[in-house]
C-alpha angles and dihedrals in degrees: 000000000000089000091054092048089059093053123093111269092252091060091044095052094039090053090048092052089048091056096038120110113096103083102066138017092242093052090047091054091050090051089049091055090047089053090050092050090048092048090047093053090046094050092045091049093046094046093051092050093049096046093048091047091052091047091049090049093050090049091049093047095050092042093051091048089050092049092048086072101022123067127240093234131011124201125201134182121228091234091064098248142056109214090167097048094141094068091045090050088052093052093046090048089064090073109098093227096051113099103171145358134202134173122238143178119219124193142150119242143154123249120209136182123168105323096336122103131177138165114250137185108234118204123191115208144166107242091210094054102035097080087064091068107022144025095232092117092059092046095060104112098183127024122002139275088226089067086078101102128169115263096011094089095221122164139201114208136186123268092242090051091048089050097049094047093037091234125165134182109294095026121124131230134178126238119204113202117208093227103090133208116244110228135164087264092054137265108334123188117248115245128194130181116224132190119231106234099159144021118205131193118204094171091240116107095212091057099037091052103039111024129088133176126218132168115281096240093049087051091052090052093045096051094031098238129159092220144343116322090232151320125276118211135196121208130199094236110036090192087066094051094109090050091046091050090052091049093048092048088059094041102047122069127225139052094310133160118199126197127183130207096262093057090053093058100026094136094052096048091044089053092049092048091051090050092050092049094051090045090052091050093047095050093042086058087060090055089048090054092052092043094053088052080079088068093066092040092053093043090055089047093050091050090049096046099044091115091051089049092051093050090049089051094050088050089058105269112151124229087251091057091049090051091046093054093058093041088055091050093049095042092052090054090050092045094049092045090048093048093047090047094048091048094048094041094049090048092052094043093050092046101034090116086063101037098049094052090047091053091044089052093043094051096032092235135120116216094195112032113207093223091056108032126048089214108057096178128057107248120211130199111181112200118194095209087059091049092049091048093049093048090047094053093047092052091046093050090047089050091049090050090060097054101083099043090045090049090049090049090052090056096055110125113225096214095052093043093052096041093095101029 
């Protein structure tokens, strides 16, 4: 109480109105509406924090799975091949962000077995160098990446491809290269039989169903190249990959083309960002609806407190002070609701890996079945800038909701308000 006595009278009265509600049924109803508004803001803020955290988690999970197969930066030569890739790798390694380099051959082909045919992306690699730029070696579930040896025409395929073609270790399949052979009978496609020596699982359907690895030299022979198609680079901070690619382009000599991971999957990342923005807008509208419930609460309070307002005016309170009283009342409701929502949302986002399995066990359901979804657990990636932005928006909306009722309170005329008292 001593603390309240030291506050300006606008704060004292605003706090008292916020706590009011036990003396009469009408005041109790107004306080109940205030609690509902506070709860609505809290739930809206918490929902927005949790949903954005889950969407960030999904984006991070899928991105990490993609980058376990893709490289951070790819470097190509204008001639179509890099016979002297070692010297280029040495030059690129001088950049402080580059952590590894490995050559590769990329080409489109057709895979056929019995009567089944499918397009496939064939990547020629050096098994000894590939772990420097990707996690493919650790993703091989059966067999080994080291079984790719030059001249043996071995192949490592994705788990979905193996499942659809019913392939196992030791089975054979045929690759059809698009570059045909000119014969007296016309242009004939080039066919080569490969032995399945490994099956990998990246956790990303696109790669597991349409990507295959062969040895670099076998890839050069298959696609008739004088050397690797390009050089794959791994950088220390993948978020800086576009910046590193630009710096390498200025640093390296020759007719080179560089491409970072964000360019390779631009459509996917653009779609995810658009979805996040739309979800943010939709859930922000929920907060707006809850915040503008304060308008009705404050209007009812102003109507109920007209006699008090008139007495304060006759005692010398200015319209600005009256307006400030009700802005403080509404602002406190908004701040408390935002604080509760942020606390609850952060707790749920940080413990969603415990909460969701508990709910699944309690209800006997599974939200993400393992046989349908590649990600069987809800990932969460809480980002504090998002939390600060959400809290700020909620407070601003609550403040805006107090303007009209406060302005209306400041326009109350003492003589008319006290006429029937």
